C-alpha positions in Angstrom: 32.7 1.2 64.3 31.5 0.5 60.8 34.0 1.2 58.0 33.1 3.8 55.4 32.8 3.3 51.7 33.1 5.6 48.7 29.8 6.9 47.4 30.8 9.6 44.9 33.9 10.8 43.0 35.3 14.0 41.7 37.1 13.9 38.3 39.5 16.2 36.5 39.1 17.3 32.8 40.8 14.1 31.7 38.3 11.9 33.5 40.8 10.9 36.2 39.4 10.6 39.8 40.9 13.3 42.0 38.7 13.0 45.1 36.2 10.8 46.9 33.2 11.4 49.0 32.7 8.8 51.8 29.5 7.3 53.1 29.8 9.6 56.2 30.1 12.7 53.9 33.8 13.3 54.2 35.7 14.5 51.1 39.1 13.0 50.7 41.7 14.1 48.1 43.2 11.1 46.3 46.4 11.0 48.5 44.3 11.1 51.6 42.0 8.4 50.3 45.0 6.1 49.7 46.1 6.5 53.3 42.6 5.8 54.6 42.3 2.7 52.4 45.7 1.4 53.6 44.7 2.1 57.2 41.6 0.0 56.8 39.1 2.9 57.3 37.5 2.4 53.8 35.9 -0.9 52.8 35.3 -2.3 49.3 38.5 -1.0 47.7 42.2 -1.7 47.7 45.5 0.1 46.8 47.8 -1.3 44.2 51.1 -0.1 42.7 50.9 0.6 39.0 53.6 0.0 36.4 54.7 3.6 36.8 55.4 2.9 40.5 52.6 5.1 41.8 49.8 3.9 44.1 46.2 3.7 42.9 42.8 2.9 44.3 40.5 0.3 42.8 37.3 -1.5 43.8 37.6 -5.0 45.0 36.9 -7.5 42.2 33.4 -8.8 42.6 32.3 -9.2 39.0 29.9 -6.3 39.1 30.9 -3.5 36.8 28.2 -1.2 38.1 30.1 -0.6 41.4 33.3 0.3 39.6 34.8 3.5 41.0 34.4 5.2 37.6 30.6 4.4 37.7 30.1 6.3 41.0 28.2 9.6 40.7 30.1 12.8 40.7 29.9 15.5 43.4 
């Protein structure tokens, strides 16, 4: 089974990502997305713990700023 990837994002009024759309069309709220990434269901991203102790999703470093999560189209 091929792993999914994030293809679009939903942001709040502050510009923070609140939800993701996957390559199969599923919509995941941020907390759901963290679980899916940690379970290995989503490729190309990882979860890290911020200075505030919360978990966040970021794209795997590949030197290409165009595939940064913030650059994905909205939905």
